Structures are given as structure tokens and as C-alpha cells.
N, C-alpha and C positions, 0 to 999 in steps of 0.2 A: 948283645944281651940275651940271655935265655928267658924263657917264659916266667920262671919263678922270680927273677929279679925285676921284670916288668911289673908283675903283680905286686911285689913289695913296694916298688916305687909309687905305683898308683895308690895303693893303700896308705902309704905314709903321707902323700900329698893330701888326700882326702882327710886323713886324721888331723893333720896340722891346720888345715883350713877350718875344720870343725872346732878345734881347740881355740883358734884365734877368734872365731865368731862367739864362742861361749865366754871367753874372757871379755870381749867387747860388750856383750849384753850384760854381763855382771857389773862391769864398770859404769855403764850407762844407767843402771838401776839406782845408783846413789845420787841423792840430791842434798843440798845444803841450805839450811835456813840461817841467814846472817844474824849477827848480834843486833840487839835492839829491834828485832822483827819477830812476828809470829808467821807461821806458814799454814796455809790451807791447801790440802791435797786435792788435785783435780786430774782428770784423765784427758789426754790430748784430743781424743775423738768424741768426747761427750761434754755437754755444757754443765753437768752436775758437779757440785763442789761438796766434798766431805765436810760435815759440820765440826768434826774434831780438829782442834788446832795443835800445831807443833811448836815447841819452844826452840830457841836457837841450838843448832847442832847438825850432825851429819846423819842421814837416815837412808836406809835401803827401802825405797817405796815402790820399786818395781819398774819395769820397762813400760814406757808410754805415759807415766805419771809425772807431774811436776808440781812445784809449789807456787802458789800465789802469795806473795809476801805483803804483810801490812805492818805498819810501825807499831811498836809496843810502848812507846813513850807516852807520858800523860799529855792529854789535850785539855786546854783550859778555855772555857767560855765565861768571862767575868763580866758582871754587872750589866746584863742584858735587860732591856725593858720590853714588856709586853702589855698592851692594853686589852683588857678582857671585859666582858659584860656579865654581870651576875644575874640571878633570877629576877631581881627587881628592876632590870634593865638600866642599872647604874654602871657607868664606866669606872673601872678600877685599873690603876697602873701597878703592875707587878714587876719587881726587880729580882732577878735570880742570877746565881752563879753555878756553873757546872764544871766538874772535873771528871773526865772519863779516860779509860785506858783501852 
């Protein structure tokens, strides 16, 4: 092999290695939020969580980021009793129901 062919072979190997690394990084940047879940974006090397939430779908959030998923279905707390004391130091029973998402 002459010098030009060696140079072209070395260049093409480096080129295709860089193309494969680029495609891999692009593919890793996508994350999915499953149905009936919300996603909170966080960085792998940091404990901070982004306060914006993501609805179900596929997102390009970047390399090193991932989703913490939480359920989006309704949660019910029905007929809970709490005993409280008012300003006159009288005990009062309070019954409440709560629905949250």
C-alpha cells in the first residue's frame, strides 16, 4: 500500500468511529415517559430535579439526563378522621376526603 491509501484508510476509520459515536450519543439523548405517568427531568451527576413535568411521550432531553416517573392517576383518601383542638381547647372530630392527582 502506498502512503496515500494508508492515509485514506486511517481517515476513513476515524471518520466512521466518530459517526458511530455521534449516532450513539444522539440515540441515548432520547427518553420516554410511559402512559399514565408524569416525568421529572434530572441530571445523572446532580441531585437537582427540574420542577417542570413532562406528559407521556418521547423527548430529546440530552445526554446524561433521565426521567423520574410518578403516576398520574387519581389518588383517593376517603373519610379520614382527625381530632383537632380549637381556641377554646375543645376537641373536635373532623372528617375529610381528599382526591389528588
